[in-house]
All heavy atoms as TSV, in Angstrom:
chain	resi	resn	atom	element	x	y	z
A	1	MET	N	N	1.496	31.063	-13.893
A	1	MET	CA	C	1.419	32.195	-14.764
A	1	MET	C	C	1.011	31.775	-16.155
A	1	MET	O	O	1.502	30.831	-16.698
A	1	MET	CB	C	2.768	32.886	-14.720
A	1	MET	CG	C	2.749	34.141	-15.559
A	1	MET	SD	S	4.348	35.022	-15.397
A	1	MET	CE	C	4.729	35.201	-17.074
A	2	ARG	N	N	0.133	32.570	-16.662
A	2	ARG	CA	C	-0.414	32.272	-18.025
A	2	ARG	C	C	0.420	33.005	-19.005
A	2	ARG	O	O	0.813	34.193	-18.907
A	2	ARG	CB	C	-1.868	32.758	-18.072
A	2	ARG	CG	C	-2.590	32.304	-19.297
A	2	ARG	CD	C	-4.030	32.663	-19.119
A	2	ARG	NE	N	-4.720	31.962	-20.180
A	2	ARG	CZ	C	-5.881	32.316	-20.654
A	2	ARG	NH1	N	-6.518	33.352	-20.074
A	2	ARG	NH2	N	-6.469	31.659	-21.533
A	3	SER	N	N	0.825	32.295	-20.152
A	3	SER	CA	C	1.707	32.953	-21.114
A	3	SER	C	C	0.841	33.841	-21.979
A	3	SER	O	O	-0.302	33.572	-22.248
A	3	SER	CB	C	2.406	31.825	-21.978
A	3	SER	OG	O	1.504	31.201	-22.820
A	4	ARG	N	N	1.519	34.851	-22.493
A	4	ARG	CA	C	0.824	35.785	-23.335
A	4	ARG	C	C	1.601	35.827	-24.664
A	4	ARG	O	O	2.788	35.941	-24.654
A	4	ARG	CB	C	0.796	37.178	-22.767
A	4	ARG	CG	C	-0.029	37.253	-21.461
A	4	ARG	CD	C	-0.086	38.609	-20.924
A	4	ARG	NE	N	-0.971	38.582	-19.800
A	4	ARG	CZ	C	-1.192	39.672	-19.054
A	4	ARG	NH1	N	-0.562	40.800	-19.289
A	4	ARG	NH2	N	-1.973	39.630	-18.047
A	5	VAL	N	N	0.878	35.742	-25.703
A	5	VAL	CA	C	1.497	35.763	-27.071
A	5	VAL	C	C	1.087	37.094	-27.726
A	5	VAL	O	O	-0.032	37.394	-27.884
A	5	VAL	CB	C	1.062	34.528	-27.877
A	5	VAL	CG1	C	1.642	34.626	-29.273
A	5	VAL	CG2	C	1.463	33.284	-27.174
A	6	TYR	N	N	2.134	37.767	-28.249
A	6	TYR	CA	C	1.942	39.004	-29.015
A	6	TYR	C	C	2.592	38.662	-30.439
A	6	TYR	O	O	3.622	38.021	-30.487
A	6	TYR	CB	C	2.711	40.182	-28.392
A	6	TYR	CG	C	2.278	40.479	-27.048
A	6	TYR	CD1	C	3.055	40.031	-25.931
A	6	TYR	CD2	C	1.238	41.292	-26.760
A	6	TYR	CE1	C	2.690	40.289	-24.669
A	6	TYR	CE2	C	0.875	41.644	-25.436
A	6	TYR	CZ	C	1.631	41.159	-24.405
A	6	TYR	OH	O	1.315	41.456	-23.083
A	7	ARG	N	N	1.831	39.084	-31.420
A	7	ARG	CA	C	2.371	38.821	-32.770
A	7	ARG	C	C	2.405	40.134	-33.569
A	7	ARG	O	O	1.479	40.938	-33.536
A	7	ARG	CB	C	1.475	37.844	-33.544
A	7	ARG	CG	C	1.590	36.448	-33.022
A	7	ARG	CD	C	0.797	35.468	-33.885
A	7	ARG	NE	N	1.089	34.153	-33.563
A	7	ARG	CZ	C	0.439	33.431	-32.587
A	7	ARG	NH1	N	-0.565	34.016	-31.949
A	7	ARG	NH2	N	0.789	32.189	-32.365
A	8	ILE	N	N	3.434	40.270	-34.406
A	8	ILE	CA	C	3.491	41.338	-35.356
A	8	ILE	C	C	3.791	40.656	-36.703
A	8	ILE	O	O	4.795	39.909	-36.823
A	8	ILE	CB	C	4.560	42.383	-35.082
A	8	ILE	CG1	C	4.093	43.196	-33.818
A	8	ILE	CG2	C	4.644	43.322	-36.217
A	8	ILE	CD1	C	4.941	44.307	-33.441
A	9	ARG	N	N	2.861	40.743	-37.701
A	9	ARG	CA	C	3.059	40.152	-38.961
A	9	ARG	C	C	3.242	41.208	-40.019
A	9	ARG	O	O	2.533	42.191	-39.984
A	9	ARG	CB	C	1.832	39.278	-39.316
A	9	ARG	CG	C	1.697	38.070	-38.395
A	9	ARG	CD	C	0.340	37.444	-38.588
A	9	ARG	NE	N	-0.642	38.467	-38.532
A	9	ARG	CZ	C	-1.947	38.319	-38.339
A	9	ARG	NH1	N	-2.377	37.115	-38.304
A	9	ARG	NH2	N	-2.776	39.274	-38.256
A	10	TRP	N	N	3.999	40.903	-41.022
A	10	TRP	CA	C	4.141	41.826	-42.179
A	10	TRP	C	C	3.116	41.388	-43.167
A	10	TRP	O	O	2.866	40.168	-43.450
A	10	TRP	CB	C	5.568	41.639	-42.764
A	10	TRP	CG	C	5.722	42.190	-44.069
A	10	TRP	CD1	C	5.580	43.507	-44.440
A	10	TRP	CD2	C	6.058	41.516	-45.259
A	10	TRP	NE1	N	5.848	43.676	-45.730
A	10	TRP	CE2	C	6.150	42.460	-46.334
A	10	TRP	CE3	C	6.326	40.172	-45.550
A	10	TRP	CZ2	C	6.503	42.084	-47.599
A	10	TRP	CZ3	C	6.716	39.834	-46.887
A	10	TRP	CH2	C	6.728	40.778	-47.881
A	11	LEU	N	N	2.424	42.298	-43.795
A	11	LEU	CA	C	1.423	42.016	-44.784
A	11	LEU	C	C	2.155	42.093	-46.136
A	11	LEU	O	O	2.580	43.196	-46.601
A	11	LEU	CB	C	0.264	43.078	-44.758
A	11	LEU	CG	C	-0.480	43.030	-43.417
A	11	LEU	CD1	C	-1.562	44.073	-43.422
A	11	LEU	CD2	C	-1.120	41.653	-43.171
A	12	PRO	N	N	2.439	40.974	-46.809
A	12	PRO	CA	C	3.210	40.864	-48.005
A	12	PRO	C	C	2.741	41.860	-49.134
A	12	PRO	O	O	1.516	42.062	-49.254
A	12	PRO	CB	C	3.068	39.473	-48.488
A	12	PRO	CG	C	2.802	38.698	-47.283
A	12	PRO	CD	C	1.905	39.617	-46.405
A	13	GLY	N	N	3.639	42.457	-49.781
A	13	GLY	CA	C	3.293	43.407	-50.837
A	13	GLY	C	C	3.036	44.840	-50.344
A	13	GLY	O	O	2.658	45.655	-51.114
A	14	THR	N	N	3.157	45.084	-49.039
A	14	THR	CA	C	2.885	46.340	-48.440
A	14	THR	C	C	4.023	46.711	-47.427
A	14	THR	O	O	4.860	45.896	-47.188
A	14	THR	CB	C	1.590	46.388	-47.716
A	14	THR	OG1	O	1.698	45.635	-46.504
A	14	THR	CG2	C	0.429	45.854	-48.521
A	15	ASP	N	N	3.984	47.954	-46.969
A	15	ASP	CA	C	4.831	48.306	-45.798
A	15	ASP	C	C	4.074	48.246	-44.526
A	15	ASP	O	O	4.565	48.802	-43.524
A	15	ASP	CB	C	5.327	49.764	-46.029
A	15	ASP	CG	C	6.330	49.844	-47.229
A	15	ASP	OD1	O	6.927	48.857	-47.596
A	15	ASP	OD2	O	6.448	50.998	-47.805
A	16	THR	N	N	2.996	47.538	-44.510
A	16	THR	CA	C	2.084	47.546	-43.362
A	16	THR	C	C	2.393	46.320	-42.507
A	16	THR	O	O	2.670	45.214	-42.999
A	16	THR	CB	C	0.617	47.535	-43.820
A	16	THR	OG1	O	0.423	48.611	-44.660
A	16	THR	CG2	C	-0.340	47.531	-42.641
A	17	LEU	N	N	2.358	46.543	-41.159
A	17	LEU	CA	C	2.548	45.508	-40.210
A	17	LEU	C	C	1.190	45.371	-39.429
A	17	LEU	O	O	0.488	46.388	-39.183
A	17	LEU	CB	C	3.607	45.801	-39.212
A	17	LEU	CG	C	4.973	45.990	-39.879
A	17	LEU	CD1	C	5.955	46.615	-38.831
A	17	LEU	CD2	C	5.504	44.718	-40.389
A	18	ARG	N	N	0.884	44.170	-38.998
A	18	ARG	CA	C	-0.397	43.988	-38.196
A	18	ARG	C	C	-0.019	43.352	-36.901
A	18	ARG	O	O	0.575	42.286	-36.846
A	18	ARG	CB	C	-1.380	43.167	-38.934
A	18	ARG	CG	C	-2.644	42.827	-37.993
A	18	ARG	CD	C	-3.795	42.392	-38.750
A	18	ARG	NE	N	-4.334	43.465	-39.565
A	18	ARG	CZ	C	-4.860	43.284	-40.788
A	18	ARG	NH1	N	-5.068	42.044	-41.158
A	18	ARG	NH2	N	-5.289	44.295	-41.459
A	19	GLY	N	N	-0.329	44.025	-35.841
A	19	GLY	CA	C	-0.060	43.523	-34.455
A	19	GLY	C	C	-1.286	42.817	-33.865
A	19	GLY	O	O	-2.418	43.328	-34.053
A	20	THR	N	N	-1.134	41.716	-33.196
A	20	THR	CA	C	-2.214	41.004	-32.596
A	20	THR	C	C	-1.858	40.788	-31.164
A	20	THR	O	O	-0.806	40.214	-30.838
A	20	THR	CB	C	-2.506	39.646	-33.216
A	20	THR	OG1	O	-2.728	39.922	-34.677
A	20	THR	CG2	C	-3.696	38.996	-32.656
A	21	CYS	N	N	-2.739	41.265	-30.221
A	21	CYS	CA	C	-2.488	41.113	-28.777
A	21	CYS	C	C	-3.038	39.782	-28.351
A	21	CYS	O	O	-3.845	39.158	-29.037
A	21	CYS	CB	C	-3.256	42.219	-28.032
A	21	CYS	SG	S	-3.030	42.194	-26.329
A	22	HIS	N	N	-2.622	39.345	-27.162
A	22	HIS	CA	C	-3.099	38.089	-26.615
A	22	HIS	C	C	-4.568	38.080	-26.351
A	22	HIS	O	O	-5.254	37.100	-26.304
A	22	HIS	CB	C	-2.323	37.702	-25.291
A	22	HIS	CG	C	-2.550	38.738	-24.253
A	22	HIS	ND1	N	-3.590	38.655	-23.321
A	22	HIS	CD2	C	-1.829	39.865	-23.831
A	22	HIS	CE1	C	-3.597	39.688	-22.498
A	22	HIS	NE2	N	-2.484	40.374	-22.819
A	23	CYS	N	N	-5.164	39.266	-26.257
A	23	CYS	CA	C	-6.560	39.409	-25.982
A	23	CYS	C	C	-7.380	39.338	-27.306
A	23	CYS	O	O	-8.639	39.338	-27.251
A	23	CYS	CB	C	-6.964	40.692	-25.231
A	23	CYS	SG	S	-6.810	42.186	-26.326
A	24	GLY	N	N	-6.730	39.352	-28.424
A	24	GLY	CA	C	-7.461	39.254	-29.684
A	24	GLY	C	C	-7.558	40.612	-30.452
A	24	GLY	O	O	-7.950	40.629	-31.613
A	25	ALA	N	N	-7.273	41.716	-29.787
A	25	ALA	CA	C	-7.221	42.965	-30.428
A	25	ALA	C	C	-6.186	43.064	-31.514
A	25	ALA	O	O	-5.103	42.515	-31.364
A	25	ALA	CB	C	-7.077	44.135	-29.415
A	26	GLU	N	N	-6.519	43.790	-32.560
A	26	GLU	CA	C	-5.543	43.906	-33.688
A	26	GLU	C	C	-5.391	45.407	-34.004
A	26	GLU	O	O	-6.289	46.179	-33.870
A	26	GLU	CB	C	-5.931	43.147	-34.893
A	26	GLU	CG	C	-5.903	41.687	-34.736
A	26	GLU	CD	C	-6.218	40.916	-36.008
A	26	GLU	OE1	O	-6.928	41.460	-36.891
A	26	GLU	OE2	O	-5.715	39.799	-36.235
A	27	ARG	N	N	-4.236	45.725	-34.567
A	27	ARG	CA	C	-4.021	47.064	-35.075
A	27	ARG	C	C	-2.921	46.999	-36.177
A	27	ARG	O	O	-2.036	46.186	-36.086
A	27	ARG	CB	C	-3.419	47.948	-33.913
A	27	ARG	CG	C	-3.252	49.389	-34.266
A	27	ARG	CD	C	-2.811	50.130	-33.013
A	27	ARG	NE	N	-2.656	51.544	-33.367
A	27	ARG	CZ	C	-2.611	52.485	-32.458
A	27	ARG	NH1	N	-2.624	52.141	-31.218
A	27	ARG	NH2	N	-2.427	53.762	-32.788
A	28	SER	N	N	-3.060	47.862	-37.183
A	28	SER	CA	C	-2.101	47.915	-38.322
A	28	SER	C	C	-1.330	49.250	-38.196
A	28	SER	O	O	-1.866	50.290	-37.843
A	28	SER	CB	C	-2.836	47.844	-39.633
A	28	SER	OG	O	-3.443	46.584	-39.727
A	29	ALA	N	N	0.006	49.202	-38.633
A	29	ALA	CA	C	0.714	50.360	-38.648
A	29	ALA	C	C	1.963	50.106	-39.571
A	29	ALA	O	O	2.263	48.976	-39.899
A	29	ALA	CB	C	1.268	50.779	-37.301
A	30	ASP	N	N	2.669	51.197	-39.946
A	30	ASP	CA	C	3.916	51.062	-40.768
A	30	ASP	C	C	5.111	50.937	-39.850
A	30	ASP	O	O	6.243	50.521	-40.237
A	30	ASP	CB	C	4.110	52.256	-41.622
A	30	ASP	CG	C	3.038	52.266	-42.769
A	30	ASP	OD1	O	2.441	51.248	-43.053
A	30	ASP	OD2	O	2.812	53.380	-43.226
A	31	ASP	N	N	4.970	51.374	-38.555
A	31	ASP	CA	C	6.114	51.391	-37.621
A	31	ASP	C	C	6.067	50.310	-36.554
A	31	ASP	O	O	5.149	50.247	-35.765
A	31	ASP	CB	C	6.016	52.843	-36.918
A	31	ASP	CG	C	7.185	53.008	-35.982
A	31	ASP	OD1	O	8.176	52.243	-35.966
A	31	ASP	OD2	O	7.139	54.072	-35.257
A	32	PRO	N	N	7.046	49.393	-36.547
A	32	PRO	CA	C	6.976	48.343	-35.543
A	32	PRO	C	C	7.105	48.849	-34.129
A	32	PRO	O	O	6.467	48.281	-33.222
A	32	PRO	CB	C	8.198	47.442	-35.879
A	32	PRO	CG	C	9.130	48.323	-36.740
A	32	PRO	CD	C	8.207	49.299	-37.377
A	33	VAL	N	N	7.830	49.936	-33.893
A	33	VAL	CA	C	7.888	50.462	-32.540
A	33	VAL	C	C	6.459	50.907	-32.020
A	33	VAL	O	O	6.133	50.613	-30.879
A	33	VAL	CB	C	8.856	51.673	-32.470
A	33	VAL	CG1	C	8.850	52.281	-31.145
A	33	VAL	CG2	C	10.272	51.156	-32.860
A	34	GLU	N	N	5.713	51.553	-32.933
A	34	GLU	CA	C	4.341	51.931	-32.519
A	34	GLU	C	C	3.524	50.696	-32.110
A	34	GLU	O	O	2.802	50.769	-31.104
A	34	GLU	CB	C	3.708	52.599	-33.778
A	34	GLU	CG	C	2.329	53.083	-33.474
A	34	GLU	CD	C	1.682	53.625	-34.744
A	34	GLU	OE1	O	2.390	54.154	-35.642
A	34	GLU	OE2	O	0.377	53.663	-34.766
A	35	LEU	N	N	3.661	49.634	-32.900
A	35	LEU	CA	C	2.872	48.434	-32.589
A	35	LEU	C	C	3.262	47.817	-31.252
A	35	LEU	O	O	2.465	47.372	-30.499
A	35	LEU	CB	C	2.989	47.396	-33.730
A	35	LEU	CG	C	2.189	47.705	-34.894
A	35	LEU	CD1	C	2.464	46.503	-35.977
A	35	LEU	CD2	C	0.674	47.751	-34.649
A	36	TRP	N	N	4.603	47.705	-30.966
A	36	TRP	CA	C	5.066	47.161	-29.779
A	36	TRP	C	C	4.669	48.017	-28.569
A	36	TRP	O	O	4.270	47.473	-27.488
A	36	TRP	CB	C	6.601	46.994	-29.783
A	36	TRP	CG	C	6.968	45.713	-30.405
A	36	TRP	CD1	C	7.689	45.601	-31.566
A	36	TRP	CD2	C	6.686	44.365	-30.040
A	36	TRP	NE1	N	7.797	44.248	-31.921
A	36	TRP	CE2	C	7.213	43.511	-31.026
A	36	TRP	CE3	C	5.997	43.831	-28.946
A	36	TRP	CZ2	C	7.091	42.101	-30.884
A	36	TRP	CZ3	C	5.827	42.458	-28.853
A	36	TRP	CH2	C	6.388	41.611	-29.834
A	37	GLU	N	N	4.712	49.334	-28.708
A	37	GLU	CA	C	4.236	50.181	-27.585
A	37	GLU	C	C	2.809	49.973	-27.291
A	37	GLU	O	O	2.334	49.894	-26.145
A	37	GLU	CB	C	4.512	51.660	-27.934
A	37	GLU	CG	C	5.982	52.059	-27.760
A	37	GLU	CD	C	6.288	53.374	-28.290
A	37	GLU	OE1	O	5.440	54.070	-28.837
A	37	GLU	OE2	O	7.456	53.854	-27.995
A	38	TRP	N	N	1.928	49.821	-28.363
A	38	TRP	CA	C	0.595	49.536	-28.237
A	38	TRP	C	C	0.318	48.241	-27.536
A	38	TRP	O	O	-0.470	48.104	-26.662
A	38	TRP	CB	C	-0.164	49.651	-29.599
A	38	TRP	CG	C	-1.547	49.282	-29.655
A	38	TRP	CD1	C	-2.619	50.068	-29.236
A	38	TRP	CD2	C	-2.114	48.029	-30.061
A	38	TRP	NE1	N	-3.791	49.343	-29.392
A	38	TRP	CE2	C	-3.522	48.125	-29.879
A	38	TRP	CE3	C	-1.577	46.860	-30.580
A	38	TRP	CZ2	C	-4.359	47.081	-30.222
A	38	TRP	CZ3	C	-2.405	45.841	-30.979
A	38	TRP	CH2	C	-3.804	45.935	-30.747
A	39	LEU	N	N	1.044	47.153	-28.041
A	39	LEU	CA	C	0.784	45.867	-27.458
A	39	LEU	C	C	1.242	45.783	-25.995
A	39	LEU	O	O	0.478	45.199	-25.150
A	39	LEU	CB	C	1.652	44.787	-28.226
A	39	LEU	CG	C	1.157	44.427	-29.665
A	39	LEU	CD1	C	2.243	43.634	-30.403
A	39	LEU	CD2	C	-0.142	43.619	-29.519
A	40	LEU	N	N	2.351	46.415	-25.660
A	40	LEU	CA	C	2.908	46.305	-24.333
A	40	LEU	C	C	2.149	47.176	-23.318
A	40	LEU	O	O	2.226	47.061	-22.115
A	40	LEU	CB	C	4.332	46.500	-24.265
A	40	LEU	CG	C	5.166	45.494	-25.098
A	40	LEU	CD1	C	6.608	45.901	-25.104
A	40	LEU	CD2	C	4.985	44.076	-24.516
A	41	ALA	N	N	1.339	48.102	-23.860
A	41	ALA	CA	C	0.539	49.008	-22.971
A	41	ALA	C	C	-0.764	48.409	-22.564
A	41	ALA	O	O	-1.578	48.992	-21.949
A	41	ALA	CB	C	0.270	50.298	-23.691
A	42	HIS	N	N	-0.961	47.171	-22.851
A	42	HIS	CA	C	-2.261	46.455	-22.627
A	42	HIS	C	C	-2.587	46.584	-21.145
A	42	HIS	O	O	-1.716	46.403	-20.343
A	42	HIS	CB	C	-2.112	44.925	-22.938
A	42	HIS	CG	C	-3.388	44.233	-22.791
A	42	HIS	ND1	N	-4.355	44.382	-23.695
A	42	HIS	CD2	C	-3.771	43.340	-21.876
A	42	HIS	CE1	C	-5.395	43.551	-23.276
A	42	HIS	NE2	N	-5.097	43.024	-22.209
A	43	PRO	N	N	-3.801	46.856	-20.814
A	43	PRO	CA	C	-5.023	46.987	-21.597
A	43	PRO	C	C	-5.316	48.397	-22.052
A	43	PRO	O	O	-6.370	48.669	-22.655
A	43	PRO	CB	C	-6.111	46.462	-20.662
A	43	PRO	CG	C	-5.732	46.953	-19.380
A	43	PRO	CD	C	-4.194	46.833	-19.357
A	44	ARG	N	N	-4.388	49.343	-21.751
A	44	ARG	CA	C	-4.683	50.754	-22.151
A	44	ARG	C	C	-4.703	50.891	-23.670
A	44	ARG	O	O	-3.846	50.398	-24.365
A	44	ARG	CB	C	-3.595	51.669	-21.558
A	44	ARG	CG	C	-3.620	51.841	-20.072
A	44	ARG	CD	C	-2.622	52.751	-19.678
A	44	ARG	NE	N	-1.413	52.593	-20.565
A	44	ARG	CZ	C	-0.175	52.815	-20.222
A	44	ARG	NH1	N	0.102	53.150	-19.006
A	44	ARG	NH2	N	0.765	52.568	-21.141
A	45	GLY	N	N	-5.659	51.551	-24.204
A	45	GLY	CA	C	-5.661	51.925	-25.563
A	45	GLY	C	C	-6.250	50.874	-26.512
A	45	GLY	O	O	-6.301	51.146	-27.692
A	46	HIS	N	N	-6.655	49.710	-25.953
A	46	HIS	CA	C	-7.271	48.796	-26.870
A	46	HIS	C	C	-8.140	47.794	-26.114
A	46	HIS	O	O	-7.900	47.545	-24.975
A	46	HIS	CB	C	-6.234	48.076	-27.827
A	46	HIS	CG	C	-5.341	47.078	-27.116
A	46	HIS	ND1	N	-4.124	47.503	-26.549
A	46	HIS	CD2	C	-5.392	45.788	-26.889
A	46	HIS	CE1	C	-3.528	46.487	-26.028
A	46	HIS	NE2	N	-4.285	45.380	-26.229
A	47	ARG	N	N	-8.995	47.218	-26.919
A	47	ARG	CA	C	-9.891	46.165	-26.314
A	47	ARG	C	C	-9.981	45.024	-27.404
A	47	ARG	O	O	-9.612	45.252	-28.553
A	47	ARG	CB	C	-11.297	46.699	-26.128
A	47	ARG	CG	C	-11.395	47.833	-25.178
A	47	ARG	CD	C	-12.761	48.291	-25.163
A	47	ARG	NE	N	-12.720	49.727	-24.563
A	47	ARG	CZ	C	-13.764	50.356	-24.243
A	47	ARG	NH1	N	-14.970	49.844	-24.376
A	47	ARG	NH2	N	-13.715	51.522	-23.659
A	48	ALA	N	N	-10.453	43.908	-26.959
A	48	ALA	CA	C	-10.656	42.825	-27.918
A	48	ALA	C	C	-11.522	43.290	-29.020
A	48	ALA	O	O	-12.539	44.074	-28.717
A	48	ALA	CB	C	-11.169	41.639	-27.178
A	49	GLY	N	N	-11.294	42.896	-30.211
A	49	GLY	CA	C	-12.122	43.309	-31.365
A	49	GLY	C	C	-13.484	42.787	-31.271
A	49	GLY	O	O	-13.804	41.874	-30.455
A	50	PRO	N	N	-14.429	43.358	-32.012
A	50	PRO	CA	C	-15.840	42.903	-31.927
A	50	PRO	C	C	-15.869	41.474	-32.505
A	50	PRO	O	O	-15.036	41.024	-33.261
A	50	PRO	CB	C	-16.566	43.872	-32.932
A	50	PRO	CG	C	-15.492	44.358	-33.816
A	50	PRO	CD	C	-14.188	44.390	-33.003
A	51	ALA	N	N	-16.955	40.808	-32.082
A	51	ALA	CA	C	-17.130	39.434	-32.479
A	51	ALA	C	C	-17.311	39.445	-34.037
A	51	ALA	O	O	-17.719	40.403	-34.605
A	51	ALA	CB	C	-18.362	38.858	-31.881
A	52	ALA	N	N	-16.980	38.322	-34.622
A	52	ALA	CA	C	-17.026	38.262	-36.072
A	52	ALA	C	C	-18.485	38.527	-36.476
A	52	ALA	O	O	-19.488	38.077	-35.894
A	52	ALA	CB	C	-16.680	36.855	-36.552
A	53	ALA	N	N	-18.641	39.397	-37.575
A	53	ALA	CA	C	-19.955	39.742	-38.052
A	53	ALA	C	C	-20.606	38.492	-38.643
A	53	ALA	O	O	-19.955	37.663	-39.263
A	53	ALA	CB	C	-19.832	40.783	-39.094
A	54	PRO	N	N	-21.903	38.293	-38.309
A	54	PRO	CA	C	-22.573	37.153	-38.969
A	54	PRO	C	C	-22.654	37.278	-40.465
A	54	PRO	O	O	-22.639	38.332	-41.000
A	54	PRO	CB	C	-24.027	37.231	-38.319
A	54	PRO	CG	C	-24.138	38.565	-37.883
A	54	PRO	CD	C	-22.746	39.137	-37.599
A	55	GLY	N	N	-22.597	36.196	-41.105
A	55	GLY	CA	C	-22.695	36.096	-42.593
A	55	GLY	C	C	-24.048	36.570	-43.062
A	55	GLY	O	O	-24.965	36.750	-42.208
A	56	PRO	N	N	-24.198	36.719	-44.378
A	56	PRO	CA	C	-25.488	37.168	-44.869
A	56	PRO	C	C	-26.599	36.067	-44.600
A	56	PRO	O	O	-26.278	34.870	-44.569
A	56	PRO	CB	C	-25.291	37.311	-46.373
A	56	PRO	CG	C	-23.984	36.512	-46.655
A	56	PRO	CD	C	-23.236	36.548	-45.385
A	57	ARG	N	N	-27.711	36.557	-44.291
A	57	ARG	CA	C	-28.852	35.603	-44.002
A	57	ARG	C	C	-29.352	35.053	-45.267
A	57	ARG	O	O	-29.468	35.721	-46.282
A	57	ARG	CB	C	-29.926	36.264	-43.275
A	57	ARG	CG	C	-29.530	36.705	-41.904
A	57	ARG	CD	C	-30.709	37.341	-41.134
A	57	ARG	NE	N	-30.269	37.769	-39.786
A	57	ARG	CZ	C	-31.108	38.258	-39.013
A	57	ARG	NH1	N	-32.304	38.436	-39.227
A	57	ARG	NH2	N	-30.638	38.641	-37.790
A	58	ALA	N	N	-29.702	33.789	-45.194
A	58	ALA	CA	C	-30.230	33.097	-46.376
A	58	ALA	C	C	-31.688	33.494	-46.538
A	58	ALA	O	O	-32.460	33.619	-45.578
A	58	ALA	CB	C	-30.114	31.599	-46.231
A	59	ARG	N	N	-32.079	33.835	-47.725
A	59	ARG	CA	C	-33.445	34.205	-48.010
A	59	ARG	C	C	-34.273	33.022	-48.174
A	59	ARG	O	O	-33.847	32.100	-48.889
A	59	ARG	CB	C	-33.536	35.112	-49.249
A	59	ARG	CG	C	-32.997	36.486	-49.030
A	59	ARG	CD	C	-33.348	37.255	-50.259
A	59	ARG	NE	N	-32.894	38.620	-50.025
A	59	ARG	CZ	C	-32.963	39.555	-50.958
A	59	ARG	NH1	N	-33.537	39.335	-52.077
A	59	ARG	NH2	N	-32.505	40.808	-50.692
A	60	ALA	N	N	-35.397	33.018	-47.634
A	60	ALA	CA	C	-36.345	31.882	-47.843
A	60	ALA	C	C	-37.004	32.099	-49.191
A	60	ALA	O	O	-37.418	33.223	-49.493
A	60	ALA	CB	C	-37.405	31.800	-46.729
A	61	THR	N	N	-37.052	31.081	-49.983
A	61	THR	CA	C	-37.672	31.197	-51.277
A	61	THR	C	C	-39.132	30.749	-51.121
A	61	THR	O	O	-39.451	29.779	-50.478
A	61	THR	CB	C	-36.972	30.379	-52.355
A	61	THR	OG1	O	-36.928	29.018	-51.908
A	61	THR	CG2	C	-35.559	30.906	-52.649
A	62	VAL	N	N	-40.022	31.535	-51.793
A	62	VAL	CA	C	-41.430	31.240	-51.694
A	62	VAL	C	C	-41.812	30.783	-53.087
A	62	VAL	O	O	-41.580	31.487	-54.098
A	62	VAL	CB	C	-42.198	32.463	-51.246
A	62	VAL	CG1	C	-43.695	32.208	-51.261
A	62	VAL	CG2	C	-41.688	32.942	-49.916
A	63	PRO	N	N	-42.434	29.602	-53.253
A	63	PRO	CA	C	-42.878	29.181	-54.545
A	63	PRO	C	C	-43.882	30.172	-55.181
A	63	PRO	O	O	-44.748	30.683	-54.441
A	63	PRO	CB	C	-43.545	27.855	-54.313
A	63	PRO	CG	C	-43.294	27.431	-52.907
A	63	PRO	CD	C	-42.757	28.711	-52.201
A	64	ALA	N	N	-43.795	30.427	-56.451
A	64	ALA	CA	C	-44.683	31.365	-57.127
A	64	ALA	C	C	-45.961	30.723	-57.449
A	64	ALA	O	O	-46.213	29.601	-57.549
A	64	ALA	CB	C	-44.045	31.899	-58.450
């Protein structure tokens, strides 16, 4: 059996919590019960987040 890790972290300086599923999906909320219900309902209601957006492309400089 493969272990599954669920995390709920508090965002310092706020009342916001961020839940992270074992699949990589994330969600923020003020209510820990809401986050646990969302996490434990996997896979209903969420999918893994999109791949990280690529950084800005470097511009080629052309000599004047």
